[in-house]
Each structure stands twice: as structure tokens, then as C-alpha cells.
Short mmCIF file of the C-alpha atoms (twelve columns), coordinates in Angstrom:
data_MODEL
# 
_entry.id   MODEL 
# 
loop_
_atom_site.group_PDB 
_atom_site.id 
_atom_site.type_symbol 
_atom_site.label_atom_id 
_atom_site.label_alt_id 
_atom_site.label_comp_id 
_atom_site.label_asym_id 
_atom_site.label_seq_id 
_atom_site.Cartn_x 
_atom_site.Cartn_y 
_atom_site.Cartn_z 
_atom_site.pdbx_PDB_model_num 
ATOM 1   C CA . MET A 1   111.022 -81.103 44.483 1 
ATOM 2   C CA . THR A 2   109.576 -77.844 43.562 1 
ATOM 3   C CA . LYS A 3   109.087 -76.461 39.969 1 
ATOM 4   C CA . ALA A 4   111.844 -73.925 40.579 1 
ATOM 5   C CA . SER A 5   114.451 -76.828 40.889 1 
ATOM 6   C CA . ILE A 6   113.599 -78.690 37.663 1 
ATOM 7   C CA . LEU A 7   116.234 -76.859 35.462 1 
ATOM 8   C CA . ASP A 8   119.850 -76.136 36.486 1 
ATOM 9   C CA . PRO A 9   120.148 -72.317 36.498 1 
ATOM 10  C CA . ALA A 10  124.003 -72.991 35.532 1 
ATOM 11  C CA . ALA A 11  123.332 -75.466 32.521 1 
ATOM 12  C CA . ASN A 12  122.590 -74.874 28.838 1 
ATOM 13  C CA . TYR A 13  119.661 -76.373 27.191 1 
ATOM 14  C CA . THR A 14  119.038 -76.955 23.499 1 
ATOM 15  C CA . PHE A 15  115.658 -77.222 22.383 1 
ATOM 16  C CA . SER A 16  115.942 -80.754 21.526 1 
ATOM 17  C CA . LYS A 17  117.054 -81.640 25.003 1 
ATOM 18  C CA . TYR A 18  113.543 -80.635 26.445 1 
ATOM 19  C CA . ALA A 19  112.152 -83.579 24.415 1 
ATOM 20  C CA . GLU A 20  114.484 -85.820 26.679 1 
ATOM 21  C CA . LEU A 21  113.668 -84.518 30.016 1 
ATOM 22  C CA . PRO A 22  111.414 -86.694 32.166 1 
ATOM 23  C CA . PHE A 23  109.289 -83.942 33.553 1 
ATOM 24  C CA . ASP A 24  105.744 -83.028 33.111 1 
ATOM 25  C CA . ILE A 25  105.331 -80.417 30.121 1 
ATOM 26  C CA . ALA A 26  103.260 -78.059 32.448 1 
ATOM 27  C CA . ASP A 27  106.071 -78.006 35.047 1 
ATOM 28  C CA . ILE A 28  108.795 -77.384 32.266 1 
ATOM 29  C CA . LEU A 29  106.776 -74.501 30.875 1 
ATOM 30  C CA . ALA A 30  106.187 -73.033 34.459 1 
ATOM 31  C CA . GLN A 31  109.929 -72.421 34.441 1 
ATOM 32  C CA . PHE A 32  109.239 -69.767 31.757 1 
ATOM 33  C CA . GLY A 33  106.152 -68.241 33.455 1 
ATOM 34  C CA . VAL A 34  103.975 -70.258 30.745 1 
ATOM 35  C CA . THR A 35  100.997 -72.125 31.524 1 
ATOM 36  C CA . PHE A 36  99.739  -75.016 29.477 1 
ATOM 37  C CA . LYS A 37  96.278  -76.405 28.209 1 
ATOM 38  C CA . ASN A 38  95.036  -79.341 26.416 1 
ATOM 39  C CA . LYS A 39  91.849  -78.506 24.386 1 
ATOM 40  C CA . SER A 40  90.110  -78.817 21.111 1 
ATOM 41  C CA . LEU A 41  91.391  -75.879 19.061 1 
ATOM 42  C CA . GLN A 42  89.542  -73.856 16.487 1 
ATOM 43  C CA . LEU A 43  92.467  -73.259 14.296 1 
ATOM 44  C CA . PRO A 44  92.136  -70.681 11.239 1 
ATOM 45  C CA . GLN A 45  91.573  -72.824 7.915  1 
ATOM 46  C CA . GLN A 46  91.860  -71.889 4.211  1 
ATOM 47  C CA . SER A 47  91.730  -74.041 1.318  1 
ATOM 48  C CA . PRO A 48  93.288  -72.128 -1.784 1 
ATOM 49  C CA . ILE A 49  94.431  -74.808 -3.715 1 
ATOM 50  C CA . ASP A 50  93.424  -78.513 -4.671 1 
ATOM 51  C CA . SER A 51  95.002  -80.836 -2.268 1 
ATOM 52  C CA . GLU A 52  94.472  -84.058 -4.569 1 
ATOM 53  C CA . PRO A 53  97.781  -83.846 -6.402 1 
ATOM 54  C CA . LEU A 54  99.634  -83.655 -3.136 1 
ATOM 55  C CA . LYS A 55  97.568  -86.582 -1.529 1 
ATOM 56  C CA . VAL A 56  98.726  -88.598 -4.490 1 
ATOM 57  C CA . GLU A 57  102.282 -87.648 -4.291 1 
ATOM 58  C CA . LEU A 58  102.427 -88.453 -0.539 1 
ATOM 59  C CA . GLU A 59  100.650 -91.912 -1.322 1 
ATOM 60  C CA . GLU A 60  103.319 -92.714 -3.844 1 
ATOM 61  C CA . ASN A 61  106.030 -91.640 -1.443 1 
ATOM 62  C CA . LEU A 62  104.491 -93.842 1.394  1 
ATOM 63  C CA . ALA A 63  104.428 -96.582 -0.973 1 
ATOM 64  C CA . LEU A 64  108.038 -96.232 -2.046 1 
ATOM 65  C CA . VAL A 65  109.714 -95.181 1.425  1 
ATOM 66  C CA . ASP A 66  109.197 -96.653 4.555  1 
ATOM 67  C CA . PRO A 67  109.350 -93.535 6.940  1 
ATOM 68  C CA . VAL A 68  110.994 -95.015 9.766  1 
ATOM 69  C CA . SER A 69  114.107 -92.765 9.969  1 
ATOM 70  C CA . GLU A 70  114.015 -88.957 10.639 1 
ATOM 71  C CA . MET A 71  115.707 -88.396 6.926  1 
ATOM 72  C CA . ALA A 72  112.904 -90.472 5.336  1 
ATOM 73  C CA . ARG A 73  110.103 -88.571 7.136  1 
ATOM 74  C CA . ARG A 74  111.443 -85.253 6.314  1 
ATOM 75  C CA . GLU A 75  112.071 -85.940 2.681  1 
ATOM 76  C CA . ALA A 76  109.148 -88.063 1.631  1 
ATOM 77  C CA . LEU A 77  106.307 -86.436 3.904  1 
ATOM 78  C CA . ILE A 78  107.103 -83.111 5.580  1 
ATOM 79  C CA . PHE A 79  109.180 -81.202 2.948  1 
ATOM 80  C CA . PRO A 80  106.475 -81.592 0.203  1 
ATOM 81  C CA . ILE A 81  103.745 -80.316 2.468  1 
ATOM 82  C CA . LEU A 82  105.755 -77.179 3.425  1 
ATOM 83  C CA . LYS A 83  107.112 -76.658 0.011  1 
ATOM 84  C CA . THR A 84  103.524 -76.554 -1.460 1 
ATOM 85  C CA . VAL A 85  102.577 -74.113 1.329  1 
ATOM 86  C CA . CYS A 86  105.390 -71.627 0.887  1 
ATOM 87  C CA . LYS A 87  105.385 -71.910 -2.940 1 
ATOM 88  C CA . PHE A 88  101.738 -70.707 -2.875 1 
ATOM 89  C CA . ILE A 89  102.283 -67.827 -0.232 1 
ATOM 90  C CA . GLN A 90  105.549 -66.981 -1.556 1 
ATOM 91  C CA . ALA A 91  107.285 -67.344 1.712  1 
ATOM 92  C CA . PRO A 92  110.800 -68.678 2.293  1 
ATOM 93  C CA . LEU A 93  111.037 -71.946 4.377  1 
ATOM 94  C CA . LYS A 94  113.841 -72.012 6.860  1 
ATOM 95  C CA . ILE A 95  115.456 -75.342 7.687  1 
ATOM 96  C CA . GLU A 96  117.455 -75.875 10.737 1 
ATOM 97  C CA . TYR A 97  116.966 -72.160 11.581 1 
ATOM 98  C CA . PRO A 98  119.517 -71.158 14.283 1 
ATOM 99  C CA . VAL A 99  118.309 -69.288 17.393 1 
ATOM 100 C CA . ARG A 100 119.663 -68.307 20.685 1 
ATOM 101 C CA . VAL A 101 117.734 -66.462 23.105 1 
ATOM 102 C CA . SER A 102 119.462 -67.541 26.310 1 
ATOM 103 C CA . PRO A 103 121.250 -70.729 27.632 1 
ATOM 104 C CA . TRP A 104 117.890 -72.220 28.212 1 
ATOM 105 C CA . LEU A 105 116.386 -71.216 24.971 1 
ATOM 106 C CA . ARG A 106 118.959 -72.187 22.145 1 
ATOM 107 C CA . GLY A 107 119.165 -74.353 19.167 1 
ATOM 108 C CA . ASN A 108 117.665 -74.924 15.591 1 
ATOM 109 C CA . PHE A 109 114.112 -74.748 14.411 1 
ATOM 110 C CA . ASP A 110 113.478 -77.764 12.207 1 
ATOM 111 C CA . TYR A 111 111.422 -75.726 10.011 1 
ATOM 112 C CA . PHE A 112 110.308 -72.093 10.287 1 
ATOM 113 C CA . ILE A 113 107.888 -70.194 7.876  1 
ATOM 114 C CA . PRO A 114 108.530 -66.215 8.690  1 
ATOM 115 C CA . THR A 115 104.915 -64.863 8.125  1 
ATOM 116 C CA . PRO A 116 103.088 -62.301 10.085 1 
ATOM 117 C CA . HIS A 117 101.975 -65.015 12.462 1 
ATOM 118 C CA . ASN A 118 105.072 -67.148 12.126 1 
ATOM 119 C CA . LEU A 119 104.784 -71.033 11.986 1 
ATOM 120 C CA . LEU A 120 107.262 -73.589 13.454 1 
ATOM 121 C CA . VAL A 121 107.294 -76.927 12.086 1 
ATOM 122 C CA . ILE A 122 108.998 -79.641 14.582 1 
ATOM 123 C CA . GLU A 123 109.916 -83.398 13.291 1 
ATOM 124 C CA . ALA A 124 109.212 -85.438 16.430 1 
ATOM 125 C CA . GLU A 125 112.362 -87.291 17.117 1 
ATOM 126 C CA . ASN A 126 111.969 -91.077 17.590 1 
ATOM 127 C CA . ALA A 127 108.310 -90.424 16.192 1 
ATOM 128 C CA . ASP A 128 107.227 -89.281 19.786 1 
ATOM 129 C CA . LEU A 129 104.606 -86.853 19.549 1 
ATOM 130 C CA . ALA A 130 104.177 -86.059 23.360 1 
ATOM 131 C CA . ARG A 131 108.007 -85.492 23.763 1 
ATOM 132 C CA . GLY A 132 108.084 -83.496 20.451 1 
ATOM 133 C CA . PHE A 133 105.298 -81.346 21.574 1 
ATOM 134 C CA . THR A 134 107.339 -80.282 24.663 1 
ATOM 135 C CA . GLN A 135 109.917 -79.351 22.304 1 
ATOM 136 C CA . LEU A 136 107.662 -77.246 20.161 1 
ATOM 137 C CA . ALA A 137 106.287 -75.527 23.315 1 
ATOM 138 C CA . VAL A 138 109.696 -74.367 24.318 1 
ATOM 139 C CA . GLU A 139 110.697 -73.160 20.811 1 
ATOM 140 C CA . LEU A 140 107.360 -71.128 20.688 1 
ATOM 141 C CA . ILE A 141 108.526 -69.417 23.942 1 
ATOM 142 C CA . ALA A 142 111.851 -68.965 22.379 1 
ATOM 143 C CA . LEU A 143 109.983 -67.527 19.136 1 
ATOM 144 C CA . ASP A 144 108.052 -65.231 21.257 1 
ATOM 145 C CA . GLN A 145 111.169 -63.392 22.398 1 
ATOM 146 C CA . TRP A 146 113.303 -63.876 19.314 1 
ATOM 147 C CA . THR A 147 110.771 -61.972 16.995 1 
ATOM 148 C CA . GLU A 148 109.964 -58.293 17.376 1 
ATOM 149 C CA . ASP A 149 106.548 -58.570 15.781 1 
ATOM 150 C CA . THR A 150 103.646 -57.981 18.022 1 
ATOM 151 C CA . THR A 151 101.135 -60.360 16.579 1 
ATOM 152 C CA . PRO A 152 99.136  -62.021 19.709 1 
ATOM 153 C CA . THR A 153 99.358  -65.528 18.559 1 
ATOM 154 C CA . LEU A 154 102.074 -67.895 17.479 1 
ATOM 155 C CA . TYR A 155 101.426 -71.328 16.096 1 
ATOM 156 C CA . GLY A 156 103.306 -74.417 15.617 1 
ATOM 157 C CA . THR A 157 102.946 -78.244 14.621 1 
ATOM 158 C CA . VAL A 158 104.753 -81.157 15.404 1 
ATOM 159 C CA . THR A 159 104.680 -84.256 13.237 1 
ATOM 160 C CA . THR A 160 106.146 -87.637 12.886 1 
ATOM 161 C CA . GLY A 161 105.503 -87.327 9.066  1 
ATOM 162 C CA . ASP A 162 102.454 -89.239 8.964  1 
ATOM 163 C CA . THR A 163 100.808 -87.714 11.867 1 
ATOM 164 C CA . TRP A 164 100.474 -84.013 12.778 1 
ATOM 165 C CA . LYS A 165 99.492  -82.115 15.800 1 
ATOM 166 C CA . PHE A 166 99.055  -78.456 16.321 1 
ATOM 167 C CA . GLY A 167 99.429  -75.969 19.115 1 
ATOM 168 C CA . LEU A 168 99.697  -72.124 19.727 1 
ATOM 169 C CA . PHE A 169 101.124 -69.745 22.223 1 
ATOM 170 C CA . HIS A 170 98.887  -66.892 23.333 1 
ATOM 171 C CA . ARG A 171 101.725 -64.262 23.798 1 
ATOM 172 C CA . GLN A 172 100.063 -61.792 26.100 1 
ATOM 173 C CA . ALA A 173 98.259  -64.352 28.409 1 
ATOM 174 C CA . LYS A 174 101.570 -66.596 28.357 1 
ATOM 175 C CA . THR A 175 99.550  -69.696 27.597 1 
ATOM 176 C CA . ILE A 176 100.403 -72.867 25.223 1 
ATOM 177 C CA . GLU A 177 97.524  -74.783 24.028 1 
ATOM 178 C CA . LYS A 178 97.971  -78.219 22.629 1 
ATOM 179 C CA . ASP A 179 95.065  -79.424 20.300 1 
ATOM 180 C CA . ILE A 180 93.623  -82.586 21.438 1 
ATOM 181 C CA . ASN A 181 92.991  -83.733 17.942 1 
ATOM 182 C CA . THR A 182 95.723  -85.397 15.581 1 
ATOM 183 C CA . TYR A 183 95.728  -85.645 11.828 1 
ATOM 184 C CA . ALA A 184 97.061  -88.493 9.774  1 
ATOM 185 C CA . LEU A 185 98.269  -88.586 6.106  1 
ATOM 186 C CA . PRO A 186 97.352  -89.329 3.565  1 
ATOM 187 C CA . ASN A 187 93.728  -89.005 4.305  1 
ATOM 188 C CA . ASP A 188 93.615  -85.752 6.214  1 
ATOM 189 C CA . ILE A 189 96.012  -84.066 3.926  1 
ATOM 190 C CA . HIS A 190 93.220  -81.680 3.077  1 
ATOM 191 C CA . ARG A 191 92.670  -80.602 6.746  1 
ATOM 192 C CA . ILE A 192 96.477  -80.389 7.480  1 
ATOM 193 C CA . LEU A 193 96.919  -77.999 4.512  1 
ATOM 194 C CA . SER A 194 93.924  -76.170 5.242  1 
ATOM 195 C CA . ILE A 195 95.293  -75.350 8.575  1 
ATOM 196 C CA . LEU A 196 98.583  -74.633 7.382  1 
ATOM 197 C CA . PHE A 197 97.249  -72.147 4.900  1 
ATOM 198 C CA . GLY A 198 94.948  -70.518 7.600  1 
ATOM 199 C CA . VAL A 199 97.731  -69.935 9.850  1 
ATOM 200 C CA . THR A 200 100.326 -68.701 7.180  1 
ATOM 201 C CA . LEU A 201 97.531  -66.439 5.345  1 
ATOM 202 C CA . LEU A 202 96.065  -64.735 8.396  1 
# 
């Protein structure tokens, strides 16, 4: 089977559908003329606030809530982090943000922070980071076509709530890079916050 036959030209695909496809991520992205790389990313980092209060809050949340369900992960772990970032940088947090670029690029961004470099955050369904990153990658491709800004790089992260993985899209080169590193809560909250601030404050 050739890569051209992976997606049905007559079908509609929501973003979440890509997380369910059995195909290799590189083959899926090739449908959009985009290449894929795994590498250790040197992500921008800034630490404008003390992360200790947030770490304490997350530890309390983990002690009170078993983050098994999607709703529990979102409310107990993901939202407090993104709220902290958006409150400091004075940027809106778009939740379930609807986007339609084409029949192959349509659906809702779980979380979207519209800054000069933009930031997508995807909650991994069924706590599957690998499939979640496939969805994130396709959403970065959609964001590239959705936005009118000319910033050369778009950033995103996929998370199970307690584990975070970052990626980026080089728009001109049409290459998506997935960081081989992962970060876990609560111990890595300082690094996670530093990257989120680094991206949004660029």
C-alpha cells in the first residue's frame, strides 16, 4: 500500500480520528507533505515565577483525585498549569477551540493559547502519548494553515496530565519534531512551566 492510499480522499477526518488510525505517524504526516523526526529538542525556557506553590497544589490534587478519567486529568492537572501560564502572560486560554481547514483538517483544539508563537495543548485520550502526539502533529499542520501570522515555528505539547511531551513544527521546512524527552508531574513541574513560559513569551 502506498502512502497516497492511507487516507480516503472522499472521507472527513476529525483531529481525534488520527489518534485512532493504525498507520505510522510519518506515513500520516506524509499525506500533508510534512516530514517527521524524533530528536532531543532544545526548547526555549523561561522561569518568571516561583513554581513551588503550583507544585504543592498539584501534589494535593494528585492525593485527592485519581487522574484516570479524561475529566479528572483536565481539571486536576492540566487546567491549573495552563491557567497559571495564561494569568501571568495575560493571554486567553481557548478550550475546545473549533477549527475547520479542510475535510481532512477539522475538529477542536483541546487547549489553545494564542500568542505570537501560539501553543497547542492536547490531552491524550486513553493516556496514550504516542497516539496523542499523532493528533497533535496533525493539529499543528492545521494551525499552520489556520493562522495568518508568519512566525517560523509552532509549538505544541501532548499530555496525560501527569506526563508531558513537547513537539514543534518548522513551517517553512514542513517538518514536525517530537522531543524524545518526557516530563512527569509533580517533580518536573519547574521544567514544564519553564518550557511553557519559554514558548509563550518568545
